[in-house]
C-alpha positions as CSV (number, residue, x, y, z in Angstrom):
1,M,-1.6,22.1,24.6
2,A,-4.7,20.0,25.0
3,R,-4.4,16.3,25.2
4,D,-6.8,14.3,23.0
5,K,-8.0,10.7,23.6
6,A,-6.1,8.2,21.5
7,L,-8.3,6.7,18.7
8,D,-8.0,3.0,17.9
9,T,-8.6,2.5,14.2
10,N,-7.4,-1.1,14.2
11,P,-9.9,-3.9,13.1
12,Q,-12.3,-4.8,15.9
13,F,-14.6,-7.7,16.5
14,L,-18.1,-6.2,17.0
15,S,-21.4,-7.7,17.9
16,V,-23.8,-6.5,15.2
17,D,-27.6,-7.1,15.1
18,L,-28.1,-7.3,11.3
19,A,-31.8,-6.7,11.4
20,R,-31.3,-3.3,13.1
21,Q,-29.0,-2.2,10.3
22,L,-32.1,-1.8,8.1
23,L,-33.5,1.4,9.6
24,P,-37.1,2.3,9.1
25,G,-37.6,5.1,6.6
26,T,-34.6,4.1,4.5
27,F,-34.6,2.6,1.0
28,E,-33.1,-0.6,2.2
29,H,-35.7,-1.1,4.8
30,A,-38.5,-0.5,2.3
31,L,-36.9,-2.9,-0.2
32,N,-36.5,-5.6,2.4
33,H,-40.1,-5.3,3.5
34,L,-41.4,-5.2,-0.1
35,L,-39.6,-8.4,-1.1
36,D,-40.3,-10.3,2.1
37,H,-44.0,-9.3,2.6
38,E,-45.5,-7.8,-0.6
39,V,-44.1,-9.9,-3.5
40,D,-44.8,-13.6,-4.0
41,L,-41.5,-15.1,-5.2
42,A,-42.6,-18.7,-4.9
43,H,-42.5,-19.1,-8.7
44,C,-38.7,-18.5,-8.6
45,D,-38.1,-21.9,-6.9
46,A,-39.7,-23.8,-9.8
47,R,-36.5,-23.8,-11.9
48,F,-34.5,-25.6,-9.1
49,K,-34.4,-29.4,-8.8
50,N,-32.3,-29.7,-5.7
51,D,-34.8,-31.0,-3.2
52,A,-32.8,-34.2,-2.7
53,T,-29.5,-33.6,-4.4
54,G,-27.4,-30.7,-5.6
55,A,-26.1,-27.6,-3.9
56,P,-28.5,-25.3,-1.9
57,A,-29.8,-22.3,-3.8
58,Y,-29.9,-18.7,-2.6
59,P,-33.3,-17.7,-1.3
60,P,-35.3,-15.9,-4.1
61,A,-35.3,-12.5,-2.4
62,L,-31.6,-12.4,-1.5
63,L,-30.2,-11.6,-4.9
64,R,-33.1,-9.2,-5.7
65,K,-32.4,-7.2,-2.5
66,V,-28.6,-7.1,-3.1
67,V,-28.7,-6.1,-6.7
68,R,-31.5,-3.4,-6.3
69,F,-29.8,-1.9,-3.3
70,A,-26.5,-1.8,-5.2
71,Y,-28.1,-0.1,-8.1
72,S,-29.6,2.5,-5.7
73,Q,-26.1,3.3,-4.5
74,G,-24.7,3.6,-8.1
75,I,-22.9,0.2,-7.9
76,V,-23.3,-1.5,-11.2
77,R,-20.5,-4.0,-11.7
78,S,-21.0,-7.6,-10.4
79,R,-17.5,-7.7,-8.9
80,A,-18.1,-4.5,-7.0
81,I,-21.4,-5.8,-5.7
82,E,-19.7,-8.9,-4.4
83,R,-17.0,-6.8,-2.6
84,V,-19.5,-4.6,-0.8
85,C,-21.4,-7.7,0.3
86,H,-18.3,-8.7,2.3
87,A,-17.4,-5.2,3.5
88,H,-20.6,-3.1,3.9
89,V,-22.8,-3.7,6.9
90,T,-26.1,-2.9,5.1
91,F,-25.3,-5.3,2.3
92,M,-24.4,-7.9,4.9
93,A,-27.8,-7.4,6.5
94,L,-29.6,-7.8,3.2
95,C,-27.7,-11.0,2.2
96,S,-27.6,-12.3,5.8
97,M,-23.8,-12.6,5.7
98,T,-24.2,-14.9,2.7
99,A,-22.3,-12.9,0.0
100,P,-23.0,-14.3,-3.5
101,H,-20.2,-14.7,-6.0
102,F,-19.9,-12.1,-8.7
103,T,-20.7,-14.7,-11.4
104,T,-23.9,-15.6,-9.6
105,I,-24.8,-11.9,-9.5
106,A,-24.0,-11.4,-13.2
107,H,-26.0,-14.4,-14.2
108,F,-29.0,-13.2,-12.1
109,V,-28.9,-9.8,-13.9
110,S,-28.7,-11.4,-17.3
111,A,-31.1,-14.4,-16.9
112,R,-33.7,-13.4,-14.3
113,R,-35.3,-10.7,-16.4
114,D,-38.7,-12.5,-16.5
115,D,-38.9,-12.1,-12.7
116,I,-39.0,-8.3,-12.8
117,A,-42.6,-8.0,-13.9
118,P,-44.2,-9.4,-10.7
119,V,-42.0,-7.0,-8.6
120,F,-42.8,-4.1,-10.8
121,A,-46.5,-4.9,-10.5
122,A,-46.3,-5.2,-6.7
123,V,-44.4,-1.8,-6.4
124,L,-47.1,-0.1,-8.6
125,A,-49.9,-1.7,-6.5
126,V,-48.3,-0.4,-3.3
127,G,-47.8,3.1,-4.8
128,D,-51.4,3.1,-6.1
129,G,-52.6,2.3,-2.6
130,Q,-50.6,5.2,-1.3
131,G,-52.2,7.5,-3.8
132,L,-48.9,8.2,-5.6
133,I,-50.2,7.4,-9.1
134,G,-52.5,10.0,-10.6
135,R,-53.5,8.2,-13.8
136,A,-54.3,11.6,-15.4
137,M,-51.1,12.0,-17.5
138,F,-48.3,9.6,-18.5
139,A,-45.1,10.9,-20.2
140,I,-43.0,8.6,-22.4
141,D,-39.5,9.4,-23.4
142,G,-36.2,7.7,-24.1
143,V,-32.5,8.1,-23.2
144,K,-29.6,6.8,-25.3
145,L,-26.9,5.0,-23.4
146,P,-23.7,3.2,-24.6
147,S,-23.3,-0.5,-24.0
148,N,-20.5,-3.1,-23.9
149,A,-21.1,-3.9,-27.6
150,S,-17.8,-3.8,-29.4
151,K,-17.4,-1.6,-32.4
152,H,-15.0,-4.0,-34.2
153,R,-14.7,-7.7,-34.3
154,S,-12.0,-9.8,-36.0
155,G,-12.8,-12.7,-38.3
156,T,-13.0,-13.8,-41.9
157,R,-14.7,-11.9,-44.7
158,A,-17.3,-14.6,-44.9
159,G,-18.7,-13.5,-41.6
160,F,-18.9,-9.8,-42.5
161,T,-22.6,-9.7,-43.5
162,Q,-23.6,-11.5,-40.3
163,R,-21.5,-9.1,-38.1
164,A,-23.0,-6.1,-39.9
165,E,-26.5,-7.4,-39.1
166,Q,-25.5,-7.9,-35.5
167,L,-24.1,-4.4,-35.2
168,E,-27.3,-3.0,-36.7
169,A,-29.3,-5.0,-34.1
170,A,-27.0,-3.6,-31.3
171,A,-28.1,0.1,-31.9
172,K,-25.5,2.1,-33.6
173,M,-27.2,5.4,-32.8
174,A,-26.4,9.0,-33.7
175,T,-26.4,11.5,-30.9
176,D,-25.3,15.1,-30.5
177,K,-21.9,13.7,-29.5
178,G,-21.5,11.4,-32.5
179,V,-22.3,7.7,-33.1
180,I,-22.4,5.4,-30.1
181,Q,-22.9,1.6,-29.7
182,G,-25.8,1.3,-27.4
183,Y,-29.5,1.1,-26.7
184,T,-32.4,3.5,-26.0
185,G,-33.9,3.1,-22.5
186,V,-37.6,4.1,-22.6
187,A,-39.7,4.8,-19.6
188,A,-43.4,5.6,-19.1
189,V,-43.8,8.0,-16.1
190,D,-46.9,9.0,-14.2
191,A,-47.0,12.8,-13.9
192,K,-48.4,13.0,-10.3
193,H,-45.3,11.8,-8.4
194,Q,-43.0,10.7,-11.3
195,I,-43.6,7.0,-10.8
196,I,-42.2,4.8,-13.5
197,V,-45.1,2.5,-14.6
198,D,-43.2,0.7,-17.4
199,A,-39.8,0.5,-18.9
200,Q,-38.2,-1.1,-22.0
201,A,-34.8,-1.0,-23.7
202,H,-34.8,-0.8,-27.5
203,G,-31.9,-1.9,-29.8
204,T,-32.5,0.7,-32.5
205,G,-32.3,4.5,-32.7
206,A,-36.0,4.7,-33.5
207,V,-36.8,6.4,-30.2
208,K,-35.5,9.9,-30.2
209,K,-34.0,11.5,-27.1
210,T,-37.0,13.8,-27.0
211,L,-40.1,12.1,-28.2
212,P,-42.6,14.2,-30.1
213,V,-45.9,14.9,-28.3
214,F,-47.9,14.5,-31.5
215,A,-47.7,11.8,-34.2
216,P,-47.8,12.5,-37.9
217,S,-51.4,11.3,-38.0
218,D,-52.3,14.3,-35.8
219,F,-51.5,16.6,-38.7
220,T,-53.8,17.2,-41.7
221,Y,-51.8,17.2,-44.9
222,D,-53.2,17.9,-48.3
223,A,-50.8,16.7,-51.0
224,D,-52.6,18.4,-53.9
225,A,-52.8,21.8,-52.2
226,R,-49.5,21.3,-50.4
227,T,-50.9,22.5,-47.2
228,C,-50.7,21.2,-43.6
229,I,-52.8,21.9,-40.5
230,C,-51.4,21.3,-37.0
231,P,-53.3,19.6,-34.2
232,A,-54.3,23.1,-32.9
233,G,-56.1,23.8,-36.2
234,K,-53.5,26.3,-37.4
235,S,-52.2,26.4,-41.0
236,L,-48.4,25.8,-41.2
237,N,-46.1,27.7,-43.6
238,R,-44.4,25.6,-46.3
239,R,-40.6,26.0,-46.2
240,G,-38.4,25.3,-49.2
241,A,-39.0,22.8,-52.1
242,R,-40.0,19.2,-52.0
243,N,-37.2,16.7,-51.4
244,I,-36.9,13.0,-52.1
245,T,-35.1,10.8,-49.6
246,N,-34.9,7.0,-50.2
247,G,-37.8,7.2,-52.6
248,Y,-40.1,9.2,-50.3
249,V,-41.3,12.7,-51.1
250,G,-41.1,15.1,-48.2
251,E,-42.0,18.7,-47.4
252,H,-41.0,21.0,-44.6
253,F,-43.7,22.9,-42.7
254,Q,-43.2,25.4,-39.9
255,G,-45.7,27.1,-37.6
256,A,-45.9,30.9,-37.2
257,K,-44.5,32.3,-34.0
258,R,-47.8,34.3,-33.5
259,D,-49.7,30.9,-33.5
260,C,-47.2,28.7,-31.6
261,A,-46.1,31.0,-28.8
262,P,-49.6,31.3,-27.1
263,C,-50.7,27.8,-28.1
264,A,-52.1,25.8,-25.2
265,L,-50.8,22.6,-26.6
266,R,-47.2,23.7,-25.9
267,E,-47.9,23.0,-22.2
268,Q,-48.2,19.3,-22.9
269,D,-44.5,19.2,-24.1
270,G,-43.4,21.2,-21.0
271,R,-45.3,18.9,-18.7
272,R,-43.8,15.8,-20.4
273,F,-40.3,17.2,-20.1
274,A,-40.8,18.1,-16.4
275,T,-42.2,14.7,-15.7
276,V,-39.7,12.4,-17.3
277,E,-36.4,14.2,-17.4
278,P,-35.9,14.2,-13.6
279,V,-36.4,10.4,-13.6
280,F,-33.6,10.0,-16.2
281,A,-31.4,12.4,-14.3
282,N,-31.9,10.2,-11.1
283,V,-31.1,7.0,-13.0
284,R,-28.1,8.3,-15.0
285,Y,-26.4,10.6,-12.5
286,N,-27.5,9.7,-9.0
287,K,-27.5,6.0,-9.8
288,R,-24.5,6.3,-12.2
289,L,-26.0,4.3,-15.0
290,D,-23.9,5.9,-17.7
291,R,-23.7,2.8,-19.8
292,F,-25.2,-0.7,-19.9
293,S,-22.9,-3.4,-18.6
294,R,-24.8,-6.3,-20.3
295,R,-24.6,-7.4,-23.9
296,G,-27.6,-8.1,-26.2
297,R,-31.0,-6.4,-26.2
298,T,-32.7,-8.9,-24.0
299,K,-30.0,-8.7,-21.2
300,V,-29.9,-4.9,-21.5
301,N,-33.6,-4.7,-21.2
302,G,-33.5,-6.7,-18.0
303,Q,-30.8,-4.4,-16.6
304,W,-32.7,-1.2,-17.6
305,R,-35.9,-2.5,-15.9
306,L,-34.0,-3.3,-12.7
307,F,-32.6,0.2,-12.6
308,C,-36.0,1.7,-13.3
309,L,-37.5,-0.3,-10.5
310,V,-35.2,1.4,-8.0
311,H,-36.8,4.8,-8.7
312,P,-40.4,4.0,-7.7
313,I,-39.2,2.1,-4.6
314,E,-37.4,5.3,-3.6
315,K,-40.7,7.2,-4.1
316,R,-42.4,4.6,-1.8
317,T,-39.7,5.2,0.8
318,H,-40.1,9.0,0.7
319,A,-43.9,8.6,1.1
320,G,-43.4,6.6,4.4
321,Y,-43.8,3.1,3.0
322,A,-43.0,0.4,5.6
323,A,-41.6,3.0,7.9
């Protein structure tokens, strides 16, 4: 019987060069290079007044590197991010062995939403310089995600009206799986290489899961003749009788199959779907954002934009940025 070497899996003291853990061609290397050399974060220091007294602050880039890399790995919770900063060598390299406390991470995600815009702009500028943004077609769509907003809150009857208004503001949205407490994450995506150029989270169900390609103003409706012309110039067939909903009179029109099947405008919807859906799939399943961990539209909007920023940085990495 063959004899194998004994493997020692006990803890070891190793000499590690942290800088060499960020390998060229990886997301973490591109992220580190971007925040150290491409984005001016000097404005982030303006809120601190600890020049002479007070505790030292984390360098502006440190938390931004740690949180964005964590999101790229599907790590969302602040406590989990703190743990990997103590145990994962790549996180150790990004934070220079200065692991932030989970409360600091949570506060950063909730309060530093205004700092996202300069980073977004820098990422887009780099991508534009690499020729990754086509500017020919942008697809806009939204995805509904649950949040940490509670469905029920205890209290007195006097506060019922206020709570009802707050629940309405927190996006009690109907989906194909029922009603959820959550928000709609919307992204504008350039069609050439699926680069997210803008992202917002909305606290109402106004944005559908699949946004229409055409607005009502693109159709020509004649109320007297009760006819409707589609954007392609085809007459639509009226279906059923008029209906009244909340005081508004409505009618249902449908295009004929012989007109809609060969219509060239159908390609626009197909291109939109093929452009934006892979982006949502990456954010939701690869990055594991199956729900927002923040509360309130403003904080959720910041978290959504942080996640959406990970996607274009990955695109930069695949294109050889900072390799």
